N, CA and C atoms as an extended XYZ file, in Angstrom:
258
Properties=species:S:1:pos:R:3:atomname:S:1:resname:S:1:resid:I:1 pbc="F F F"
N       -25.505      -29.548      -25.343 N   MET     1
C       -24.968      -28.454      -26.126 CA  MET     1
C       -25.108      -27.133      -25.379 C   MET     1
N       -26.240      -26.952      -24.724 N   LEU     2
C       -26.499      -25.733      -23.987 CA  LEU     2
C       -25.511      -25.569      -22.828 C   LEU     2
N       -25.217      -26.680      -22.148 N   LYS     3
C       -24.251      -26.642      -21.045 CA  LYS     3
C       -22.871      -26.251      -21.557 C   LYS     3
N       -22.499      -26.756      -22.711 N   LEU     4
C       -21.209      -26.418      -23.291 CA  LEU     4
C       -21.126      -24.919      -23.595 C   LEU     4
N       -22.187      -24.361      -24.134 N   LEU     5
C       -22.212      -22.926      -24.419 CA  LEU     5
C       -22.115      -22.098      -23.143 C   LEU     5
N       -22.782      -22.541      -22.083 N   HIS     6
C       -22.695      -21.839      -20.803 CA  HIS     6
C       -21.269      -21.869      -20.260 C   HIS     6
N       -20.616      -23.003      -20.361 N   ARG     7
C       -19.231      -23.116      -19.892 CA  ARG     7
C       -18.298      -22.216      -20.687 C   ARG     7
N       -18.475      -22.191      -21.977 N   ILE     8
C       -17.635      -21.331      -22.828 CA  ILE     8
C       -17.881      -19.863      -22.485 C   ILE     8
N       -19.139      -19.504      -22.320 N   ARG     9
C       -19.465      -18.123      -21.983 CA  ARG     9
C       -18.853      -17.735      -20.642 C   ARG     9
N       -18.937      -18.613      -19.634 N   ARG    10
C       -18.336      -18.347      -18.328 CA  ARG    10
C       -16.827      -18.217      -18.429 C   ARG    10
N       -16.211      -19.032      -19.258 N   TRP    11
C       -14.764      -18.986      -19.427 CA  TRP    11
C       -14.329      -17.635      -20.001 C   TRP    11
N       -15.075      -17.092      -20.948 N   PHE    12
C       -14.732      -15.801      -21.546 CA  PHE    12
C       -15.023      -14.633      -20.609 C   PHE    12
N       -15.938      -14.787      -19.686 N   ARG    13
C       -16.276      -13.712      -18.753 CA  ARG    13
C       -15.341      -13.627      -17.561 C   ARG    13
N       -14.515      -14.596      -17.364 N   ARG    14
C       -13.638      -14.609      -16.199 CA  ARG    14
C       -12.781      -13.361      -16.149 C   ARG    14
N       -12.645      -12.853      -14.937 N   GLN    15
C       -11.789      -11.695      -14.714 CA  GLN    15
C       -10.343      -12.173      -14.581 C   GLN    15
N        -9.403      -11.400      -15.073 N   PRO    16
C        -8.013      -11.786      -14.870 CA  PRO    16
C        -7.683      -11.732      -13.379 C   PRO    16
N        -6.795      -12.572      -12.914 N   PRO    17
C        -6.473      -12.578      -11.485 CA  PRO    17
C        -5.848      -11.235      -11.081 C   PRO    17
N        -6.221      -10.782       -9.895 N   ALA    18
C        -5.674       -9.519       -9.384 CA  ALA    18
C        -4.190       -9.698       -9.100 C   ALA    18
N        -3.400       -8.689       -9.391 N   PRO    19
C        -1.967       -8.815       -9.114 CA  PRO    19
C        -1.732       -8.889       -7.607 C   PRO    19
N        -0.765       -9.660       -7.220 N   GLU    20
C        -0.444       -9.816       -5.807 CA  GLU    20
C         0.231       -8.543       -5.288 C   GLU    20
N        -0.181       -8.113       -4.119 N   LEU    21
C         0.425       -6.947       -3.492 CA  LEU    21
C         1.493       -7.402       -2.517 C   LEU    21
N         2.552       -6.622       -2.413 N   THR    22
C         3.544       -6.893       -1.381 CA  THR    22
C         2.962       -6.451       -0.047 C   THR    22
N         3.615       -6.812        1.029 N   VAL    23
C         3.147       -6.434        2.358 CA  VAL    23
C         3.130       -4.910        2.486 C   VAL    23
N         4.144       -4.262        1.961 N   ILE    24
C         4.232       -2.798        2.028 CA  ILE    24
C         3.099       -2.165        1.224 C   ILE    24
N         2.861       -2.667        0.021 N   GLU    25
C         1.779       -2.131       -0.805 CA  GLU    25
C         0.425       -2.342       -0.137 C   GLU    25
N         0.220       -3.533        0.443 N   TYR    26
C        -1.042       -3.826        1.126 CA  TYR    26
C        -1.259       -2.877        2.291 C   TYR    26
N        -0.225       -2.672        3.087 N   GLU    27
C        -0.340       -1.778        4.241 CA  GLU    27
C        -0.611       -0.352        3.789 C   GLU    27
N         0.052        0.083        2.715 N   ALA    28
C        -0.165        1.432        2.197 CA  ALA    28
C        -1.603        1.608        1.719 C   ALA    28
N        -2.110        0.651        0.981 N   VAL    29
C        -3.481        0.730        0.477 CA  VAL    29
C        -4.476        0.723        1.637 C   VAL    29
N        -4.244       -0.120        2.620 N   SER    30
C        -5.131       -0.175        3.781 CA  SER    30
C        -5.104        1.139        4.557 C   SER    30
N        -3.907        1.680        4.741 N   LEU    31
C        -3.768        2.937        5.470 CA  LEU    31
C        -4.471        4.077        4.738 C   LEU    31
N        -4.344        4.107        3.431 N   ILE    32
C        -5.037        5.129        2.641 CA  ILE    32
C        -6.546        4.976        2.808 C   ILE    32
N        -7.020        3.741        2.799 N   ALA    33
C        -8.456        3.497        2.932 CA  ALA    33
C        -8.976        3.922        4.301 C   ALA    33
N        -8.212        3.650        5.364 N   TYR    34
C        -8.677        3.959        6.713 CA  TYR    34
C        -8.398        5.402        7.133 C   TYR    34
N        -7.268        5.945        6.736 N   GLU    35
C        -6.861        7.264        7.206 CA  GLU    35
C        -7.110        8.382        6.200 C   GLU    35
N        -7.294        8.031        4.951 N   GLY    36
C        -7.520        9.059        3.933 CA  GLY    36
C        -6.305        9.950        3.762 C   GLY    36
N        -6.511       11.257        3.843 N   ARG    37
C        -5.421       12.221        3.639 CA  ARG    37
C        -4.341       12.127        4.706 C   ARG    37
N        -4.674       11.585        5.855 N   ALA    38
C        -3.713       11.497        6.952 CA  ALA    38
C        -2.857       10.237        6.882 C   ALA    38
N        -2.986        9.454        5.841 N   ALA    39
C        -2.278        8.169        5.759 CA  ALA    39
C        -0.766        8.354        5.774 C   ALA    39
N        -0.276        9.341        5.040 N   TYR    40
C         1.172        9.552        4.986 CA  TYR    40
C         1.710        9.933        6.368 C   TYR    40
N         1.038       10.866        7.032 N   GLU    41
C         1.470       11.287        8.369 CA  GLU    41
C         1.411       10.134        9.357 C   GLU    41
N         0.399        9.308        9.240 N   ARG    42
C         0.252        8.157       10.140 CA  ARG    42
C         1.402        7.163        9.946 C   ARG    42
N         1.778        6.912        8.705 N   ALA    43
C         2.901        6.005        8.443 CA  ALA    43
C         4.194        6.595        8.992 C   ALA    43
N         4.383        7.912        8.844 N   ARG    44
C         5.575        8.566        9.398 CA  ARG    44
C         5.592        8.473       10.924 C   ARG    44
N         4.431        8.652       11.548 N   GLU    45
C         4.353        8.525       13.006 CA  GLU    45
C         4.747        7.124       13.446 C   GLU    45
N         4.271        6.119       12.718 N   GLN    46
C         4.616        4.736       13.047 CA  GLN    46
C         6.120        4.505       12.911 C   GLN    46
N         6.715        5.065       11.859 N   ALA    47
C         8.158        4.916       11.658 CA  ALA    47
C         8.926        5.556       12.811 C   ALA    47
N         8.512        6.745       13.222 N   GLU    48
C         9.175        7.433       14.336 CA  GLU    48
C         8.996        6.668       15.640 C   GLU    48
N         7.808        6.109       15.850 N   TYR    49
C         7.558        5.327       17.055 CA  TYR    49
C         8.474        4.095       17.101 C   TYR    49
N         8.574        3.393       15.985 N   CYS    50
C         9.441        2.215       15.928 CA  CYS    50
C        10.894        2.600       16.177 C   CYS    50
N        11.310        3.722       15.630 N   LEU    51
C        12.681        4.184       15.822 CA  LEU    51
C        12.921        4.536       17.287 C   LEU    51
N        11.944        5.153       17.930 N   SER    52
C        12.096        5.510       19.347 CA  SER    52
C        12.156        4.265       20.227 C   SER    52
N        11.564        3.184       19.767 N   ARG    53
C        11.597        1.919       20.509 CA  ARG    53
C        12.797        1.054       20.148 C   ARG    53
N        13.619        1.539       19.223 N   GLY    54
C        14.826        0.808       18.854 CA  GLY    54
C        14.639       -0.237       17.772 C   GLY    54
N        13.517       -0.200       17.088 N   SER    55
C        13.257       -1.176       16.036 CA  SER    55
C        13.591       -0.567       14.673 C   SER    55
N        14.807       -0.810       14.221 N   GLU    56
C        15.213       -0.279       12.917 CA  GLU    56
C        14.430       -0.944       11.784 C   GLU    56
N        14.149       -2.233       11.925 N   ALA    57
C        13.386       -2.938       10.889 CA  ALA    57
C        11.973       -2.369       10.796 C   ALA    57
N        11.356       -2.093       11.938 N   GLY    58
C        10.024       -1.499       11.943 CA  GLY    58
C        10.031       -0.107       11.343 C   GLY    58
N        11.068        0.660       11.673 N   CYS    59
C        11.197        2.004       11.113 CA  CYS    59
C        11.351        1.949        9.601 C   CYS    59
N        12.174        1.025        9.136 N   ARG    60
C        12.370        0.867        7.691 CA  ARG    60
C        11.075        0.461        6.996 C   ARG    60
N        10.337       -0.473        7.618 N   PHE    61
C         9.065       -0.929        7.057 CA  PHE    61
C         8.085        0.228        6.922 C   PHE    61
N         7.878        0.972        8.015 N   TRP    62
C         6.911        2.070        7.987 CA  TRP    62
C         7.382        3.213        7.103 C   TRP    62
N         8.687        3.410        6.996 N   SER    63
C         9.200        4.424        6.070 CA  SER    63
C         8.889        4.015        4.635 C   SER    63
N         9.053        2.730        4.337 N   ASP    64
C         8.714        2.233        3.000 CA  ASP    64
C         7.209        2.362        2.736 C   ASP    64
N         6.407        2.123        3.778 N   VAL    65
C         4.962        2.293        3.635 CA  VAL    65
C         4.646        3.759        3.350 C   VAL    65
N         5.311        4.673        4.053 N   ALA    66
C         5.089        6.105        3.821 CA  ALA    66
C         5.442        6.484        2.396 C   ALA    66
N         6.545        5.942        1.885 N   VAL    67
C         6.942        6.217        0.498 CA  VAL    67
C         5.891        5.679       -0.465 C   VAL    67
N         5.389        4.477       -0.192 N   GLU    68
C         4.359        3.884       -1.055 CA  GLU    68
C         3.061        4.690       -0.994 C   GLU    68
N         2.688        5.147        0.190 N   VAL    69
C         1.499        5.996        0.319 CA  VAL    69
C         1.698        7.266       -0.498 C   VAL    69
N         2.881        7.859       -0.368 N   GLY    70
C         3.183        9.059       -1.139 CA  GLY    70
C         3.114        8.813       -2.637 C   GLY    70
N         3.628        7.678       -3.060 N   ARG    71
C         3.599        7.341       -4.484 CA  ARG    71
C         2.167        7.164       -4.970 C   ARG    71
N         1.353        6.490       -4.170 N   ARG    72
C        -0.026        6.211       -4.582 CA  ARG    72
C        -0.941        7.428       -4.481 C   ARG    72
N        -0.558        8.407       -3.681 N   THR    73
C        -1.399        9.598       -3.524 CA  THR    73
C        -0.843       10.808       -4.259 C   THR    73
N         0.242       10.621       -5.006 N   GLY    74
C         0.782       11.718       -5.798 CA  GLY    74
C         1.665       12.668       -5.024 C   GLY    74
N         2.177       12.252       -3.889 N   MET    75
C         3.033       13.115       -3.077 CA  MET    75
C         4.518       12.862       -3.328 C   MET    75
N         4.863       12.206       -4.398 N   THR    76
C         6.247       11.773       -4.593 CA  THR    76
C         7.230       12.907       -4.814 C   THR    76
N         6.780       14.061       -5.265 N   ASN    77
C         7.712       15.146       -5.555 CA  ASN    77
C         7.756       16.226       -4.490 C   ASN    77
N         7.134       16.010       -3.359 N   THR    78
C         7.160       17.024       -2.318 CA  THR    78
C         8.361       16.833       -1.414 C   THR    78
N         8.773       17.903       -0.765 N   LYS    79
C         9.924       17.850        0.135 CA  LYS    79
C         9.649       16.895        1.291 C   LYS    79
N         8.412       16.875        1.749 N   LYS    80
C         8.041       16.070        2.916 CA  LYS    80
C         8.312       14.588        2.714 C   LYS    80
N         8.098       14.074        1.514 N   THR    81
C         8.282       12.641        1.298 CA  THR    81
C         9.745       12.261        1.237 C   THR    81
N        10.640       13.220        1.044 N   ARG    82
C        12.071       12.910        0.981 CA  ARG    82
C        12.734       12.975        2.343 C   ARG    82
N        12.031       13.503        3.371 N   GLU    83
C        12.609       13.608        4.702 CA  GLU    83
C        12.669       12.231        5.349 C   GLU    83
N        13.702       12.040        6.160 N   GLN    84
C        13.831       10.809        6.935 CA  GLN    84
C        13.196       11.019        8.298 C   GLN    84
N        12.683        9.973        8.941 N   PRO    85
C        12.139       10.132       10.294 CA  PRO    85
C        13.222       10.607       11.247 C   PRO    85
N        12.816       11.381       12.237 N   ARG    86
C        13.783       11.914       13.215 CA  ARG    86
C        14.319       10.858       14.117 C   ARG    86
């Protein structure tokens, strides 16, 4: 009986599964964690670097990461987040 109560108690304590992050969301969260306030600028630099190397897919990816960083850090309404990489 005691084992049954322990199992029931454990079942009720379970945490709901964490929502799955997309690759862009994961990269944005990681960049924010490592770079802090500079995360948005770092993502923009990566996008510009990819564009200079001719990788449109890489530029698009890092631009999306920059947008996600901006969204997660509250920068969504600034002029800077609406600019496209050069």
